[in-house]
N, C-alpha and C positions, 0 to 999 in steps of 0.2 A: 229160776233154774241155775244150779251151780255149774260153773265152767269146768271144762276138762282139766285145766290147770289146777283149779282149786280142789277138785277131786283127787288128783295125783298128789297134791301137797298133803291132803288129809290122810291118804293111804301111807305115804312115806312117814308122816308124823306118827300115825297109829302103829304101823308095823315095825318101824325101825327107830322110832323116837328121835327123828331128825327135827330140829327146830324149824318152825314155819318160816322164820326169817332166813334160814339157811337154804331154802328151796325156792329157786327162781327158774324161769324158763331156760336160761343159759347154763344152769348148774349141770355138771357132768356126773353121771351115775358113779362111775368107777373112781375117777381122779378126785372129785370133790366130796362125794358122799361115802366113798370107800366100799361100795357094794362089791362083794365077791360074786362069782358066777352063780352059786347056789341062791344067794339073796336076790340077785337080779332075776333069776327065773321064778322065784317066789313072787316077785313084783309083777312079772308078766302074768302070772296066774291071777293075781289080785286085779290087774287091769282088765283081764278078760271077764272076770265076774262083775266088776264095777260098771263096765261099759257094755256088757252083753255082746261081746265080739270074740272072734277067734284071731289070735295073733300068731302068725307064722314064725316059728322059732328062728329060722335063718334070717328073716327080715328083722326080727327083734334084736339080733346080735349087731345090727348096724346102728342101734340107738346109742348115741354118745351122750346127748343132752336130754333134759326133760322135754325141750321143744321138739326134738326128734320123735319122742313118744307121742306128744300132743298131735303133731302133724299126721302121724300114722293113724292114730285113733280117729281123728277127724275124717280122714280119707275112708277108713273102714266104715264109719257110721254113715257117711254119705252113700257109699256103695250099698249097704244094707237097706237104707231108706229107699233107694231106687229099686231094689228087688221087690219091695213090698208094694210098690205102686201097681195099679191094675194095668 
């Protein structure tokens, strides 16, 4: 199974043509990747589709680094998994 980080790297590479070497957990969306607000929210949409979760827009605006997004997605996936348990 591919990790959340690897999936995010692939999304960034495919959608925005960022080099895979350029994308690390500590990479900052705006400062290092230069994503503007429109691109950032397009990424959030891609993350929702890829990880089958809903991302709160207000919470998404707190994502500075890729690791911030990974932590959020991991938390959401755990919460969804717990909802599905009998």
